[in-house]
C-alpha positions in Angstrom: 0.8 14.4 -6.5 -1.7 13.6 -8.4 -5.3 13.4 -6.8 -6.4 10.4 -6.7 -9.5 8.2 -4.7 -7.4 6.0 -2.8 -8.8 3.2 -0.7 -6.3 3.9 1.4 -3.0 6.0 1.4 -1.0 5.6 4.6 1.0 8.2 6.2 4.3 9.2 4.8 3.9 7.3 1.4 6.2 8.5 -1.1 4.5 8.5 -4.8 7.9 10.0 -6.9 7.1 11.5 -10.6 3.4 10.6 -10.3 3.0 11.7 -13.6 5.1 9.2 -15.0 2.8 6.4 -13.5 -0.6 4.7 -14.0 -2.8 4.2 -11.4 -6.0 2.1 -12.7 -8.9 1.6 -10.4 -7.0 3.6 -7.6 -10.3 3.3 -5.3 -9.1 -0.4 -5.0 -5.3 0.2 -3.9 -4.3 0.6 -0.5 -1.1 1.8 0.3 0.6 1.3 3.8 2.9 3.9 5.6 6.1 4.6 4.9 5.7 2.7 1.7 7.9 4.4 -2.0 6.6 4.1 -5.0 9.0 5.3 -7.8 8.2 6.6 -11.1 7.1 4.8 -14.2 5.2 2.0 -12.5 1.9 0.9 -13.3 -0.7 -0.3 -10.9 -4.0 -2.2 -11.4 -6.7 -2.2 -8.8 -8.6 -4.9 -10.2 -9.9 -7.1 -7.4 -8.1 -5.0 -5.0 -4.3 -4.2 -4.1 -3.0 -4.3 -0.7 0.5 -3.1 -0.3 1.7 -3.1 3.5 4.4 -0.6 5.4 7.2 0.6 4.2 7.1 -1.5 1.1 9.3 -0.5 -1.9 8.4 -0.8 -5.4 11.2 0.7 -8.3 11.0 1.8 -11.5 9.2 0.1 -14.4 7.3 -2.4 -11.9 3.8 -3.7 -13.4 1.8 -4.5 -10.3 -1.6 -6.7 -10.4 -1.7 -7.1 -14.2 -4.7 -9.4 -15.1 -6.9 -7.2 -12.6 -6.9 -10.1 -10.1 -6.2 -9.4 -6.4 -2.6 -8.2 -4.9 -1.5 -8.7 -1.3 1.9 -7.2 -0.9 3.7 -8.1 2.7 5.1 -5.5 4.9 8.7 -4.6 4.6 9.3 -6.1 1.1 10.4 -4.8 -2.0 10.8 -5.1 -6.0 13.6 -4.0 -8.1 13.2 -2.3 -11.8 11.1 -4.1 -14.2 9.5 -6.8 -11.9 5.8 -8.1 -13.1 3.5 -9.2 -10.7 0.5 -11.0 -12.4 -3.0 -11.6 -10.7 -5.0 -13.1 -14.0 -4.2 -14.3 -17.5 -6.9 -15.4 -20.5 -9.2 -18.4 -20.5 -7.7 -19.9 -23.2 -10.4 -22.5 -23.5 -12.1 -19.8 -25.2 -10.9 -18.9 -28.9 -11.0 -14.9 -28.2 -8.5 -14.0 -25.7 -7.9 -10.5 -26.9 -8.6 -7.6 -24.4 -9.5 -5.5 -27.6 -12.5 -8.4 -27.7 -16.1 -7.0 -26.9 -16.8 -7.0 -22.9 -18.6 -10.3 -23.3 -16.1 -12.2 -24.9 -13.2 -11.3 -22.9 -13.0 -14.4 -20.7 -9.9 -13.7 -17.7 -8.8 -15.8 -14.8 -8.7 -13.7 -11.7 -6.3 -14.9 -9.2 -5.3 -13.8 -5.9 -1.2 -13.5 -6.0 0.6 -13.0 -2.4 3.7 -11.6 -1.7 4.7 -12.1 1.8 6.6 -9.9 4.3 10.3 -9.3 4.0 10.7 -10.5 0.5 12.9 -9.3 -1.9 11.9 -9.7 -5.4 15.2 -8.5 -8.3 15.0 -6.9 -11.4 13.0 -8.2 -14.0 11.1 -10.9 -12.5 7.8 -12.0 -13.6 5.4 -13.5 -10.7 2.5 -15.6 -12.5 -1.2 -15.4 -11.2 -2.3 -17.2 -8.1 1.6 -17.8 -6.8 2.3 -17.3 -3.4 5.8 -15.9 -1.9 6.3 -17.0 1.7 8.0 -14.3 4.2 11.5 -13.9 3.5 12.0 -15.4 0.3 14.0 -13.5 -2.3 13.5 -14.1 -6.0 16.7 -14.0 -8.3 16.7 -11.3 -11.1 15.0 -12.3 -14.3 13.4 -15.9 -13.0 9.6 -16.8 -13.5 7.8 -17.7 -10.5 5.4 -20.3 -11.6 4.6 -22.0 -8.6 4.2 -21.1 -4.7 7.6 -20.4 -2.9 8.8 -21.1 0.6 8.9 -19.2 3.0 13.2 -18.4 3.8 14.2 -19.7 0.6 16.1 -18.5 -2.9 14.5 -19.0 -6.1 16.0 -18.5 -9.1 15.7 -19.6 -13.1 13.1 -19.8 -15.4 11.1 -22.0 -14.5 12.4 -20.4 -10.5 13.0 -23.4 -8.7 15.4 -23.4 -5.5 18.7 -22.3 -5.1 19.3 -21.9 -1.0 18.3 -20.5 2.0 17.8 -17.3 2.9 20.3 -16.6 6.1 19.4 -13.5 8.5 22.4 -12.2 10.4 20.5 -10.2 13.2 22.7 -6.7 14.0 21.8 -4.0 16.8 
């Protein structure tokens, strides 16, 4: 594993093929016990990233795009190529490129929250400032622009409710 100065790295964390991934500002990234991060991901530390226990981040996913704050609840996961954004350019300014001089970069940074027991299917995009409630399911390719109620199932662009998650408790 590449040597990073993590804010916190829990026990049993697995980061697969980390040389294929990008971790920006790892000193702002906390990863909970027994979480799994697959190859070819990008995590931006930004204002802070907290990944809970037993979270799975699949290949190609991009977390904390925009450099705000991300909280990813325990026992949750995202499939391939999920984008979770926490910031966007302030379009009230003419200059919006990240290549501008630092004093001309105006980014609106927000806190994006993924609850516990959440499933985010492949290719979904979570927009800045959204809260996804505990137990929710996000359909493949969905664009989530608004908060998602706990235990609901949303899909589409923009994402809208299509059902409720029902649990069968097994021993």
